[in-house]
N, C-alpha and C positions, 0 to 999 in steps of 0.2 A: 377247167374252171377259170373264172375271172377273179381279179382282185380290184376292188373299187377304192379309189383314193379321193379325198377332198384335200386340195392344196390351196394355200393362200400366203401372202406376205404383205408387209407394209401396212399393218393395222395402225402403227404409230399411236398406240393407245394413249388417250382415248379418241384421237381424231377421227378414225374410221370405224370405231367400235359399233356404232348403230348400223352401218352398212354391213358389217360382219354378221350382226344379229339377224338382219333382214335376209341376208343371203343363206344363212343356215336353216332358216325357217322351213324350207321346202324338203329337208332331209330327215330321215328317221335312222335310228341306230342300225337297223337291219340293212340299210342301203350302203353302209360304209365299213370298210375293213381297216383303213389307215387314214390318219390325218397328217398332213405334212405342213409344217410351218417353215417357210423359206426366208425367215429373217425380218428384221425391223418390226417386230411385234410390239416393242416398247418405243418410247420416244426419249431422245436425249440421254440415253444411258440409265434411265430410272428403272432399276430392276423390279421394284415392287409393282410397276404397271403391268407386269406379266400376269398378275392376279386377275386383271379384267378379262383377258382372253381365256385364261384357264377356267374361270367361273362361267363364262359364256359357253365354253365347250361342255362343261358339266351339265349345264341347263338343257342342252339339246341331246347330249349323250350321257345319260346317268351312269353307265358303266364305263365311262371314259378311262383310258389308260389300261383297260383289260381288252375290251373290244369296243370301238376301234383303238388301236395303238396310236400313239402320237410321236412322230419323229420331228426334230427341229434342228435347224442350223442357225448360226448367228449372222446378223447383218451388221452394217456399219453403226446402227443405233444401239446395238448391244456391244458396248465398247470393248475393244481388245484389252485384256487384263482383268476383266470382270467375270470371266467364264465360270470360275469356281462358285461365285455367288448364285448363278443359275443352277449349277449342278446340285448345290446343297439345298436351295430353296424349292426347287422343282424336280426332285429325283424321279418322279413318276413319268417325266418326259425323257425320251431317248435322244440325248444331245449328240449330234455327230459333228465334231469339230476336227476337221481333217482326219476323219475316221470312217470306217465302213461297218455294216451290220448285215448279217445274213440270217435268213429264216425261210421256212417253207410254210406257205399259206395258201389254202384252197388248191393244194397240189402243185403250186407254182413256186419254184425255188428262186428266191429274191435276194438281191444284194443292193442295199442302199448305201450310197457313198455321199458323205456330207462335207461341205466346205463353205466358208464365207465366199469363196470364189476369187477371181483375179480381175484386176483392172489392167487394161492395155497400157494406160498411163496413170500413175498415181495422181491424186488430187494435190493441189498446192498445199493444203493443210497437211496431208499425209507426208509429203516431201519434207515439210518443216518439223513435224512432230512425231513421226514414227521412224525410229531408227532402222536402217537397212530395209526400207519398205520394198525397194525393187528386188532385193534378194528374197524377201518373204514371198513376193508374187512368183518369182522364178521357181522357188522351192515348192510352192503350191501347185504350179503347173505340172511339175514332175510327179508330185504326190498323187494328184488326181489321175494323171495318165497311167501311172503304175497300178493304182487301185482298180481302174477300169479294166486294164489288161488282166489282172489277177482274177477279177470276178468273171469276166467273159471266158477266160481259159478254163475256169472251173465249172462252166456251164450254167451260171446264174443269169436270170433275167435282171439286168442291171439298170438301176435308177440313180442318176446323178442329181443331187440337190445342192444348189448354190444360192446365195443371195444375189451376188452380182450376176449380170446377164452372161449366159454361156454361149450366146450366139448374137450376132448383129441383126439377124433377120427379125428377131422378136423384140427389138427396140425401135423398129421402124415407126416413125411418127414423132420421135424425139429429134432434136436438132442434130444433124450429121456431125457437126463440130464437137459434140459432147459424147459421141459413141465411145471413144477410148476411156472416158471417165465413168461409163456405165457398166462396162464389162469387158469381155475378151472373147474373140470368136473361137472358143474352145472346140465346139462341135465341128465347125468348118475345118479345123486344123488337125484334130486328133486322128491318128492312123487307126486306132481301135476305139470305137465309139460306144457309148451306152445305148441301151434300147430306148430309154426315155431320159430327157434332161428337163429339170424343173428349176426355174429361177424367178426372182422378183426384181425389185429396185427401179425398174423403168416405169414410172408412174404415168407417163404421157404417151406410151407406146400405143399404136393403133393396130399393129399386127401382133397378135398374142399367141399364135400357134404357127409352127412351121415343121416341115419334114426335110431333113438333111440326110441323104442316102436313106438308110432305114431307121434313123433316129427321129423320134417325135420330140419336139422342143415346145415347152409351155412357159409363157410368161404369166405367172400367177399373182401379179401385183393387184391387190384389191382395188386401189383407186383407178388403175388402168382398165380393169375388166368390169368394175362395179358389181362384182359377184365373186364368190369362191369358184374354184375350178374343179370340175368333176372329171376324173381320169379313170378309165377302165384299162387295166393291164390284162392282156391275153397272151397265152403261150404262142 
């Protein structure tokens, strides 16, 4: 059996909300098993703007949060330190903040691993305003790697979801000089890789999908693709 996912990021509500609405218009609830939100759904840390995307999803998927389920990670626009506000306001969403979640769906054993992701080089703002940001990224690298190993060794079909890019292949089209500020070549470097890696953040990328060994990488940034991303997981 297959599992169908719709994934997107970078709505920056309400900036790209109309694009999201137009993109979802072609799908029905029976088409989709999971919806993945890969960060930057709101703009400038305004938690309440999440309502716009939630209400949009309800419009197209009336039984949302039962089927399809919704998994989300935080982006840089969902500010660090505000996570509890999202947990309490949107408990129907499965928030994966440096965490994993396993389930069996359509006879496929799945492990979702969620993280904001890692930057190869912290931004100037982060260096000035986020204490120990380099250590935070080092710890995230270890956490992601360990989670993937655990899921793969347990026999799960493993999906990594980050906001920051998990490969440099799927930021192609952006200026090379800013690659280190868009993500980290995780999939290129990891000894044990997930089956699928989903990320956003790179709005101007031209290459939105890549294969690295047996890992499928998807850049699901809404402004880059001008559409949501439909992914079919197969055993």
